[in-house]
C-alpha positions, 0 to 999 in steps of 0.5 A: 120412626127412624130408619136406623130404628127399624134396621136394628128392630128388623136384626135384633128379632133374628139374633134373639131367636137364634140366641134362645134356639142355642140355648135350648138346644145347650140345654136338650144335649145337657139333658138327653146326655144325663139321661143314662140307662140303668141296669138294676141286675146285681152280680152278673156279667155286664156286656159292652159293645166298642165298635167304630172309632175309638173317639171321646164318645166311645170313651164316654160309652165306657166309662159309663158302662163300668160305672153302672158294673161297679155300681151293681158288684158285677162279676165282670165286665165284656168289653166287645172290640171291633175297630180300625183305631182312634185318637191316643187321647179317647185310647188312654182314656179307655185303658185309664179306665180299664187299670182303675176299674174294681171289677175284672174287665174281659176284652174280646175281638168280636165278631168274626170279622171284626179287628182290633187295629191301631188303637184297639191294640192298646186296649185288648191287651190292657183286658185282665183276660183277652180273647178273639173271635176266629177270623179277627185279627190284631196289631197294625199299631204305628202311630201317624200323623193327621195326614194319615202317614208317618210323622217325621223327624224327631218328633215322630221318633218321640212318638214312635217310641213313646208308644212302643213304651206304652203298650209294652207296659200294658203287655208286661203287666198283663204278661202278655208277648211285650216283645210282639206288642212294641213290634206292631208299634214300631213295624205295624205287624198284625196278627190272625187270632190262631196267630194272636193266642200261639204268641201269646198276644191274647189269652185263647179264641172264642167262638161265643159269648159262652165259650169265652165266659166258660174259658174264663171262668176259674181264671186268677187276674189282679184287680187294683192289686188284689187277686181275683178269680173269676167266676164268670160261667153260670153268671146272669149276663146284662147287655149295656149298650150305647144309649140312643143319645149316645148312638147319636152322638156317635153318628154325628161325629162321623166327619161326613156328618160333622162337614153337613152339619157345619155347613147347612148350620151356616147356610141356615142362620145366614138365611135367617140374617139375610130373610128375617122372620122365619123361625124354622132356618135360625132354629135348625142352624142354631142346632145343627151348630152346636152339635157339629162342634161337638163332632167336631171335638171328638175327631182330629180336626184343622180348624184352618179348615173350620174357618175356610168354610165360615169364609165361604158363608160370609162370602157368601152374604157378602155377595148378597149385600154387595153384588149384583149377581154371583161374581167373585165373592160367590165364586171364592166363596165357593172355593172356600167351602171345597177348600175348608171340607178338603182340609177340616180334617186334613187326613188319608185315613177314611175314618177321619175323611171327608168325602171329596163328592159330599164336599162339591155337592154341598158346595154347589148346593150352597153356591145355588142357594145364595145365587137364587137369594142373590137373584131375588134380592137384586129384583126387590132392589129394582123393584118400585119403591112400596111405602105401604098402605098410604101409598094406596092414597089417590089411587083409582079402584073399581067398585064390584058391588054397589056402594051403598055406602060399603061394598066391594072395591078391586084394587091391585088384584085383590078385593077391598071392603069399601065405603063411599064417601059420596054414595050411591056408587054403582057397581063398575065405576071407577074410585079413587082412594081417600084413605086407608085404615086396617084392610077397609079403604074409603073411596069417592068417585073417579072426576075424571070418570065422572068427566067421561061420563057427563060428556057420554051423555051429551 
């Protein structure tokens, strides 16, 4: 078999394992996403909890919750909100789902100490009924760019005007203070719960879910062009929180988790191709990368940062193959990994920012990992070539038991079963290996040892 065939076989196995792991992880993600929670209670009030960053995961959860409410003919949906804001696209998806709902929607900023900032302000004001718990705030809805700062120039003016017009239209449709809503966008003003009620930003203040339903009961709202009078005070309550899968997806949508999954997944795949034969790293790497790319789809990603992380892994691998230790390529990999992490989201907003210490830590660990692998590869290159079992032919071993004709011999720190061609061979005598079959040797007495014995006898 040629060296080309051996090399091709060496790389084909890990590649097949990686592709299999990718396929299985995608299948598992699809199956888990399809496993949704079902509610069988009819004519109830459904309570959804939208806390954290407004992103595609939250939008999908809200959409699922509304689907369940419509399927079971719910009297209303209570959307409890506590968010620092998030993506404009996900915010608009949620508002469009509220507007298209066949069930009245009560938006509720809760619990005490919570907030509906930025994108959350739009969502709260889109509810057919809007309320806040004591100690909560709403507002500060000025649009920002991916770096957390103002959008400059003509583009900034266009984005601001668009957001102001959008929130004004929402407030006007729901009969709320459109002027305040516009100022929340243009000047980032905010209001406490009692201020929001006083200025007609929300309808009322409620310190519990029971009080919320009691104060909402009897109100008439417009749902899909028809007048609906809420009858929710005595309704059964069905809590429809995020499923395990939705919670998992919400966790990995954190930029720090996304960075870890992307970096560690790439490192694991690199290890699979550098040292083939270990199934674990390839499977972990494939699953981690699938989850990482899903998480990146929920974040305002700077793909230049992602490309730098990929370049860093490539430089580490190149260092192993062409370097003699850890030189310029390895150092370049560390620098690329650090800058990749810093640029991955390119945001000064803590909700979309990768922790600087995490970036440095992963970079150092990655560098140490590839340094150890490079050292092992270097030692292997400098070690004498080993040609397999046939390299034992002609080597000297020592009989550990008498060979008559079978017994045990000791060779290179290990015991081997052996058959002597010129038995008997006494214990302690030296023999030479004449052939190898599997884990069994064929030997004969060492001529040099026999001559030494004869000389000693004479």
